[in-house]
N, C-alpha and C positions, 0 to 999 in steps of 0.2 A: 635292323629298324626295331623298335618298340614301338606297342601299340596299346591303347586304352579299349578294351574289346565294350565296355560298359559306360564309355562318355568321360568326360570330363575327370568325374569324381571315381571311375573305375580303377581296377587295379592295371598296372603295367606289365606288359609281358614282352620278353625279347631282350635284344642288347641296345644298349644307347651308349656309344664312347667304349670305354674300358669298363662297362658294368653290365650285368646280365640281369634281368627281373624277372621273377617267376612266382606262380602262388603256390604255397606248400601250406597244406592242412588248412586252406581257407584265410591264409594271410599272405600279402606281399612281402616277397624277399628278394634281398639285390644282394650281389656279391661280386667282387673284384676280380677282372681275368686277366689273363697276360703273365708272362714269365719275367721273373727277376733274371738280371744279366750278373747278379753277386754270386760267387760260390757259396752254397749252403755252409752255415756253421756246423761244428760237430754237434751242438744242441739240436739243431734242424734236422739232421740227418739221424740223429737219435730218437727224435719223434717220430720221423716218418716210419723208420724200421720198427718202432713199437706199433706205431698204426698198421702195419703191411703184416705182422705176424699176427695180431689179434683179428683183423679181417679175413685173413686167410684162415685161420682156426675156425672161425664162425660162419664161413661160407657153406659148410656141408651140414650146419645146424640149424639152419635159416627157419625150417619149419616148426622145430622145438622152441627156439626163442620166441618166434612169434607169438606163441601161447605163454610162454614162460614170462615174460617180461609184458604182455598185454595190459594186465590191470595197473602195472608201475606208470603207463604212458597215458592212462584214461586223462582227459581234460587238459594236456599238454600239446607242444608242438612237435613232440618226440615221438618217433615209432619204436617198435620195439627192438629193432636192431641198432638204432641209435642209442638206446638204453643199455643193451648188453656190450657195444664197442667201449662205451662209457666207462661202464665198470669195470670190465676187463684190462682195459687200457691202463686205469690206475692200479687194480689190484691184483692183476695176475700174470705181469711181466716181469723178468728178471734179466739182470744182466746189463754190462754196458755195450754201448755202438764198437764194434759190427756185429757183438755177439748176442743181442738180445733174443729171448726165448719166452716160450709161454710156461709158466709155473701151472701144472695142470691140476696139482692138488688146490690151487686157489681160484678156479676158474667158477664162474657162476654163470649157470645157463637159463636160470629161472628167479625169480624174485616174486615177493607177494606177503601175504599176511597170515596164511597158514602156519601151523608149527613145521618146521624142518624136520628131515629124517635124523635120529643119531643112532649111535651105535654101530655102524654100517660095518658090512663085512664082504667080502668079495672071495667068490670060492671057483675056481676053473677046474671042473670034472671032464676029463678026456674033452669032447666036443660040444659040451654044454657049460653053462654059466649060471650060478646062483650070486644074487645079492638079497642079504640079509639085513634087518633093523630091529632095532628095541621095540617091544611091543607091550612091555608092561602095563597092564591098568585099561589096556585098549579094549574095546568091544566094537561091534560093528555099528551100535546105537552111538558109541561115544565119539566116533570119528564120523558120523555122518556119511556122506558122497565121496570121501576122500579115496583117490585111486592113483595107481603109480604112473609116474611119467619116468621114464628109462631113456637115457642116451648112452650108447655105447660109441666112442671116437677112436678110428683107426688113423693115428698119425701117418703111418708109412704108406696109407692108400689115400689120405685126406679125404677120406668118407666117414659116415657114420649109420647106425641103425638106430631107429627110434621106435619105442614102443610105449602107447598110450592106454591107459585104463584097463590093463592086463590082471592087474590085483588089487583089493582093498589094503589100506593102510594095517587093519587091525591082523590081517594075515601074516605080515612080517616076513615074506619071502617071495623074491620074484625068480622064475627060471625060466631060460630061454636056451634052445639049440644056435651055436653059432655056424652060420653058413659055411659051407667048404673052401670057398675062395677068400674067407676072412680067419680061418683058423692058423695059428702059428703066427699070428700079427701081434705088434704091440697095441695094446688097447687100453683106453681110458674110460672108467664108467663112474656116470653120474645119477643121481635118483633126487627126485623132487615128487610133490603131490599136488593133484587138482581136485577139486571140489566139482562135481559135472553138475549141482544143481546151480551154485551159485557163480561158477567160472572162476574162483578164486585160486591161487596157487600159493605154493610155499618157494622159500629160497632151496636152490640145491644145494646138494651135499656130494661131494666126492668120495665114490665107494671104492676106490683104489685103481692099480695097474694090474695090468697082465703082460709081462715083457716077453 
């Protein structure tokens, strides 16, 4: 049963017929519920699989994308997860149903107005990892508070390692020791930058894979 908590002109919450009403980001939203008895079309099945592979990938990156997409959704009804799903659904999936997959090289886990990292190189050295990037002409003064945001994703484990604020942009290199239980696992690496003073972020860039 639907209710209006604030009187006649207040928002409706709950179910009325085959519609459910709720408040999202301060606005009253309604959606249709119930299942169709018609078989899903090929296009519908493809959309569902595309959505599934994107949401499964983003599941272990939620902490990262909540920061990486925060500024993009300011002043909108979206949340960072919505924005990340929307971008990667459109740009980072490949293949045809039923073989739709994530193209990790096209994934974006951060957005924003800061300059993205360029010239990335990923190096695996025994049990440690290095990500380097172009720093020509950069100084600590020139890049302000820009610090690294690193995401390491392990597809076979469906898990992520996240590192915020470890190094500044002008330093040009990030180093980390990989935990024992994640060594010898396939890994996808991403880098973005955030300004600790303004909370601005950059678009992320794929640093590469270790297979």
